[in-house]
Structures are given as structure tokens and as C-alpha cells.
C-alpha positions as CSV (number, residue, x, y, z in Angstrom):
1,M,0.1,-0.3,-0.2
2,D,1.5,3.6,-1.0
3,L,0.5,5.4,2.5
4,R,1.7,8.6,0.4
5,H,-2.1,8.3,-1.1
6,I,-4.7,6.9,0.8
7,A,-8.4,7.3,1.0
8,T,-10.7,7.5,4.2
9,P,-14.6,7.7,3.6
10,R,-14.6,11.0,3.0
11,L,-11.1,12.3,2.8
12,R,-8.2,11.9,0.7
13,L,-4.9,12.0,2.2
14,D,-1.6,13.1,0.4
15,A,1.8,13.2,1.8
16,V,2.5,16.8,2.4
17,V,4.5,18.5,-0.9
18,A,6.2,22.0,-1.6
19,G,3.3,22.5,-3.6
20,D,0.9,22.7,-0.6
21,L,2.5,26.0,0.9
22,D,-0.8,28.1,0.2
23,D,-3.1,25.8,1.5
24,H,-1.3,24.7,4.6
25,F,-0.2,28.3,5.0
26,A,-4.5,29.3,4.7
27,L,-5.2,26.7,7.3
28,L,-2.2,27.3,9.8
29,S,-2.6,31.1,9.9
30,D,-6.1,30.9,10.6
31,P,-6.6,32.3,14.5
32,G,-9.7,29.5,15.0
33,T,-7.3,26.5,14.1
34,W,-5.4,27.4,16.7
35,A,-7.9,28.4,19.5
36,H,-6.3,26.3,22.1
37,L,-2.7,27.9,20.9
38,P,-2.8,30.9,19.9
39,S,1.1,31.3,19.7
40,G,1.4,28.2,17.5
41,R,-0.8,30.3,14.5
42,H,1.7,31.1,11.7
43,T,2.3,34.5,10.7
44,T,4.1,33.8,7.7
45,P,4.3,31.7,4.9
46,D,8.4,30.5,6.0
47,R,7.0,29.0,9.1
48,T,5.2,26.9,6.9
49,R,7.5,26.3,4.5
50,E,9.7,24.8,7.5
51,G,7.1,22.8,8.7
52,I,6.5,21.2,5.0
53,E,10.1,20.7,4.7
54,H,10.3,18.8,8.0
55,S,7.0,16.9,6.5
56,L,9.1,16.0,3.3
57,G,12.0,14.8,5.3
58,H,9.8,12.5,7.8
59,W,8.5,10.5,4.7
60,S,12.0,10.2,2.8
61,R,13.5,9.6,6.3
62,D,10.5,7.0,7.5
63,G,8.5,6.3,4.8
64,L,5.2,8.0,6.6
65,G,4.7,12.0,8.1
66,Y,1.5,14.2,7.5
67,W,-1.0,14.2,4.9
68,S,-3.0,17.3,3.6
69,A,-6.6,16.4,4.1
70,R,-9.0,17.1,1.2
71,L,-12.2,16.6,1.1
72,R,-13.6,13.6,-1.4
73,E,-16.8,15.3,-1.5
74,D,-18.6,18.7,-0.9
75,L,-19.2,18.7,3.2
76,P,-23.1,19.2,3.5
77,G,-24.1,21.7,5.8
78,T,-20.9,23.7,5.3
79,E,-19.3,25.8,2.3
80,L,-16.5,23.3,2.2
81,R,-16.3,21.8,-1.2
82,A,-14.4,18.5,-2.8
83,G,-10.7,18.6,-3.1
84,A,-10.8,21.4,-0.3
85,V,-7.8,21.0,2.2
86,V,-9.7,21.2,5.6
87,G,-6.4,19.6,8.0
88,T,-3.3,18.4,7.7
89,G,-2.0,15.2,10.3
90,G,-0.6,11.7,10.5
91,C,2.3,10.3,12.0
92,A,5.8,11.1,11.8
93,V,9.3,10.6,13.9
94,R,10.8,13.7,14.9
95,V,14.5,14.2,14.7
96,G,16.1,12.6,17.9
97,T,13.0,11.0,19.0
98,A,12.0,6.9,19.0
99,W,8.0,7.1,18.7
100,W,5.7,8.2,16.3
101,N,4.3,11.5,17.1
102,L,0.5,12.1,15.9
103,Y,-0.9,14.9,15.0
104,Y,-3.7,16.5,13.6
105,R,-5.5,19.8,13.2
106,F,-8.3,20.8,11.1
107,T,-10.2,23.8,10.0
108,P,-12.9,25.2,12.3
109,T,-15.5,24.8,10.0
110,A,-15.2,21.0,9.7
111,W,-14.9,20.3,13.4
112,G,-17.3,18.1,15.0
113,Q,-17.7,16.5,11.3
114,G,-15.8,13.2,12.5
115,L,-13.0,14.1,9.8
116,A,-10.7,14.1,12.5
117,A,-11.2,10.7,13.5
118,E,-11.0,9.0,10.0
119,L,-7.4,11.0,9.8
120,V,-6.5,9.8,13.3
121,T,-7.6,5.9,12.4
122,A,-5.6,6.0,8.9
123,A,-2.8,7.5,10.8
124,L,-2.4,4.4,13.6
125,D,-3.2,2.5,11.0
126,A,-0.1,3.3,9.2
127,A,2.5,3.8,11.9
128,H,1.7,0.5,12.9
129,R,2.5,-1.2,9.9
130,V,5.4,0.8,8.9
131,R,7.2,0.4,12.7
132,P,5.1,-1.4,15.1
133,E,7.6,-1.1,17.4
134,L,7.6,2.2,17.9
135,P,5.0,3.4,20.1
136,V,2.3,6.3,18.7
137,V,2.4,9.1,21.0
138,A,0.0,12.2,20.8
139,Y,0.7,15.5,23.0
140,L,-2.0,17.8,23.5
141,L,-3.3,20.5,25.9
142,E,-5.2,19.9,28.7
143,N,-8.0,22.4,27.9
144,N,-8.4,21.1,24.5
145,V,-11.2,18.5,25.8
146,E,-11.7,18.1,21.8
147,S,-8.4,16.5,20.9
148,R,-8.2,15.0,24.1
149,G,-11.7,13.1,23.6
150,R,-10.4,12.2,19.6
151,A,-7.1,10.7,21.5
152,E,-8.8,8.8,24.0
153,S,-11.6,7.1,21.5
154,S,-8.7,6.4,19.2
155,G,-7.6,4.4,21.9
156,L,-5.1,6.0,22.9
157,R,-4.6,5.9,26.8
158,F,-3.4,8.9,29.1
159,V,0.3,8.5,30.4
160,W,1.7,11.8,31.5
161,R,0.6,15.1,32.6
162,G,2.9,18.1,33.3
163,P,3.6,22.1,32.6
164,D,3.8,22.5,28.9
165,A,7.7,23.7,28.5
166,G,7.9,26.9,26.0
167,N,4.0,27.9,26.3
168,P,3.9,31.9,26.6
169,D,1.2,30.9,28.8
170,P,3.0,29.5,32.4
171,A,-0.4,27.9,33.2
172,A,-0.9,25.7,30.5
173,V,-0.6,22.4,31.3
174,R,0.1,19.5,28.2
175,L,-0.8,16.1,28.1
176,V,0.6,12.7,26.7
177,Y,-1.1,9.9,25.4
178,A,-0.1,6.6,23.8
179,D,-1.3,3.4,22.4
180,R,0.7,1.3,24.5
181,D,1.8,1.1,28.2
182,L,5.1,3.3,28.4
183,D,8.2,2.5,30.8
184,P,9.2,5.6,32.9
185,A,12.4,6.4,31.1
186,L,10.8,6.7,27.6
187,I,8.1,8.9,29.5
188,G,10.6,11.3,31.0
189,R,12.3,11.6,27.1
190,I,8.8,12.1,26.2
191,A,8.2,14.8,28.7
192,D,11.5,16.6,28.3
193,Q,10.0,17.2,23.9
194,V,7.4,19.0,25.4
């Protein structure tokens, strides 16, 4: 199976490429997309380009990375049409780590439609095919109830709670979920990355 291009019931997931810059910048510069982490908002295309370059590296190094999530058909009840990039995400092994990072971000117009569930299911399946020995880990902010619900309903389990280092909000709390039990040493390394 070519993991660079897969389909879920409503999404076409394509490996992120340089040509996705405009669509990704539109998604990642939208303040609504970053409701739970305003400091994460992309304010220049250069920041988005840097993220795309990381994604290209994941695909070439590990055979898996982040996808652009496009609608296969119009999304009823919204202005979103077939072919529109409504999100990004997948699983990637960040440089210097030994686990899959599960990431997903969707435009607010697509929230509540079950699209993140489709992407997360595809990402977990792909990570388990490519390198099943590596745990899949999701980092999320405690105040992001929707993302926490998505992680839990995907079968991930809570493994760590602590301060969100580097977050401009000193009260921010980061949660870590994983697809399996993790030994304390690995949890410590993961916590150092958050």
C-alpha cells in the first residue's frame, strides 16, 4: 500500500508536498485553527514552508509523515467543497525521538464532522504497519477537550500530565497519550520534548 496517497470514507490523504504551501498557510494562519494555542499560529509563509520541509524529511527518512487532508466530496451543511484542504496530520518520527508523533489539525469549519477521527484512524494504522515496535504518542493541551476526546476514542491512553514548557501561558498543562504502556524512562524522554 502506498501510504503517500490513501483514502478514508470522506478524505483523500496525500503526503504533504512543497506545492501545498498556500493551502497549508491558509489553514495554519487561521486564528480559529489555533484556538487552544494562539502562539502556534503561523504568521508568515516561511514558518509553514519550514513545517513542510520537516514533513518531506519524515516521508523520505521513515516512509511516513503528515498528510494534507482534502475532501473527497462536498461537506454537506458547510461551504467546504470537494478537493478543499480541510486539515493536516498523520504520524511522524521527529528527529531525535523514538516514537511516532500523532498530529492532527483541522479548519474550524470542519470540526465536529468526524473528519479528525478518519485521519487519526488512518495514521494509527499506517504507523503500526511501518514500524509497529514504536509507540504512537499524542501531545495535547489539557484545555483542548475535543483533541483529548479524539485521542481517547482512538484507543490512546493517558500516560503523563505536566507543564507545557515553552508555552507563553505559564498555566498551560500538557497531556501525553500513547497507544501502549510506556516505561518511566521513555515517559521522561517524551516529557522533555513537550
